[in-house]
N, C-alpha and C positions, 0 to 999 in steps of 0.2 A: 460031461463037463470036465471031469478030471483030466481027460486026454487033452482038452483045449488048454488047461492050465499048464500041463507038462510041456506042450509045444511052445507056449509063450515063455515059460521059464527057461527052456533050453535054448531057444533061438534068439530072443531079444538081446542077451549079452553079446552075441556075435555081431549084432547091428552096432552096438556101442564100440566094439573092437574095430569094426570097419571105419567108424568115424575117427577113432584115435589114430589109425594107421594112415588114413587118407587125408585127414584134416578137412574133410568135406562132408557136411551133413546130408548132402544129396545121396551119398552112399547108403545111408540108413533108409532113405525112401526106396531106393532100389531093392535093398534087402527085404524090406517089408512087403513090397509088391511081388517080388520074385520067389521068396522063400517062406517068410512067416505067414502071410495071409493065405497063400495056396495050401500050405501044410495044415493050418488051422481049419480051413473050410473042408479039407479032405477028411480029417479025423471027425469033423462034425457031420459028415455025410451031406454037405451042402454043395450044390452046383450053381455057378453064376452064369446067367445068360445076359448078353449085352446087345443093345440096339443103339445105333447112332454114333458109332466110333468115328465116323467121318468128321464129326464136330470136335474131335480132340486135336489139339495142336501143342506138341511138346515144346515148341519154340516161342510160344506166346503165353505171357502171364495171364491168368484167368481166375475168376472167382466162380467156383462151382457151388451151386446152392441146391441142396437135396433135402427131401423130407426124411423123417427119422422114425423108424419103426422098432428097432431092436439094437442091442449092443453088437450084434454080429454085422450090422451095417458097415462098420469100420473096415474089417478085413474084406468084405465084399466090394467096397468101393476102391480099396487099394488094388484089387484085381481088375475091376471094371475100367478104372481111369488110369490108363498107361501113360502117365506124365509124372514129372517131378512135383510131388504133392505134399502140402502141409495141411494139417487140420487146425481149425480154430476150436479150442475146447475150453471147458470151464476150469478155473484155477484149482478147484478141489482135486483134480486128477494129479496135480503135482505130488500129492502125498500118498498115492497108491503105490505100494511096493513094486519095484521093477518097471512098471508101466510109466510112472511119473518120471523116473530117471531117464527112460528112453525118450519120452516126449520132449524133455528139456534138451537132451543131447542132439536130437534130430531136428531141432529148430521149429517144432510145432508152436502155435501161438496159444498162450494161456491167458484167459480173460477173467478178471475178478468181477463177477456180476453183482457183487454186493457193494462195490465201490465205483460210483459213476466216473469219477476223475481217473482212477486207475484203469478202468475198462476202456475209456476213450483214448488214454495214452497208449494202451496196448494195441489198439486198432490203428492208431496213427503210426506206431513203429512198424506194424505189419504192412501198412500201405507203402511205407518207405522201402521196406525190404523187398516187397513184391516188385516195385519199380527198379530197384538197384540190381537185384539178382535174377529177375525174370522167372520167379517161381510162381506156382499156382497154389491157391488156397481152396479148401472145401469147408463149407459151413452148413450147419443144420439150423436154418432160421426159425424153426418152430421153437427152439430153445429146450425141448424135451422130447422124449419118445411119445408118440401118439398112443393113447390108451386103447384105441379101437381100429387103428390103421387108417383112419380118415385124416386128411391133411389139416393141421391146425393153422391158425393165423400166423403169419410170418412177422417176426420182429424186424425193426428197420435198421438197427445198428450195423450189421454186416454190409448193408448196401451203401452206407456212407463210405465205407472203406473202398468199395469199387468205384464210387464217384470221385473220391479224392485221388485214387491211383489211376483213374481213367483206363480201367481194364474191362474187358467184356465179362458179362455174367452168363454162365451156361446153366440152364435149369436141368436138374437131374432128378429122376424119379426112381425110387426103389420100391419093389413090391415082392411080397412073399417072405421077407425076413422075419416078420412078426409071427409067422407060422413055424419057422425053423427054430427061432429062439424068442418066445413070448416076453413081453415087457415084465420086469420084476420076477423073472423066473430063471433058474439055472438049468432048466431042462432044455436039451437040444434035440430036435427031431430032424431026420434027413429030409431034404426037400430042395426045391429050386428057388433061387433068388434071382429076380429079373431086374435089370437096370436099364433105364431108357435115358439116353443123353439127347438133350434138345439142342436146337440151333442157338448160337450165341446171340445175346442181346447187346446192342451197341449203346453204351451208356452216354455217348455224346448226344443222343436224342432226348436226354433228360436234363433238367436244370440241375445245377451243382448241389442244391439242397433238397432235391426231390427224392429223398429216400423212400417215402411212402409210395410214390408212383412206381419206382423201380421194383420195390418189394411186391407190389400188387401184380404187376405184369409177370414177374418171375413166378409167383405163386400160381397164377392162372395157367402158366405153361406147365408147371409141375402137376397141377390137377388134371390137365388134359393128358399128360403122360400117364398118370395113374389110371384114368379111365381107359386109355388105349391098352394098358396092360391087364385090364380086367379088375382093377382095384376099385375102391369106394369113392375116390376123389375127395372132395371137401366142399363145404359151403362157400359161396362167393362172398367172403367177408373181407373187410378192410385189413391192411397190415396191422399187426399188433403194435401199440405204442411202446417206445422205450422210455427210460428215465429222462432222457434229454427232451422228450416231448411233453413232459408233465411238470407241474409246479414243483419247486425244489423240495417241498416238504412231503410230497406224495411218495409212498413207498414204491409203487409201480413194479413192473417186472424188469428183468435184466435185459442186457443187450442181445444175448444170443439164446 
């Protein structure tokens, strides 16, 4: 784990320098994809295998929706998805030393899950940015890392972003990362992380407010990807509700 921290501490400042020199946050995405993530995975002893790269399109804004097993999912997905990519992440990461600084400079989307109005405003701004700059986003719709590698219910909030921006949703399945770096553990074991990219889902086939339907179809595709990779899949549950789907006084889960 110390080697991973050292790689991050040494390389991320160069990503910030690239942004300052070019004035373009996309240079940080390139840096993470080409240098930081491969170096981190190398020192961790992790190898990424990818299926479905024919479904990647660097010229098309896309919402990639992936299950979440481990903290090492992030560098693995930077390597697997060779497009100009931004993550949608929880607001608390803003305060993580170095990482929070990089996230903000690189233009990743931070969402305050404890405040519904701010969360919706963040997603609205993200939708506008996606359309204006033709960038792609990746979300973990489960909202947390799975405790047993089974795919949890998907929250609906991120799919409202895809419907507002009218961009395709690509289901992505990651398998094996929980064995390489277990949840709530700093221990890293060498191993293979497999990523399966599915066919894009055309959001024009869904009503403008049908976040639940889009979340359900996406999750079903991710589950099928998990089973195809030898994973555990997940129960055929409905998409998890967001605060927007609940009475105003209900505490409810967050958007992401």
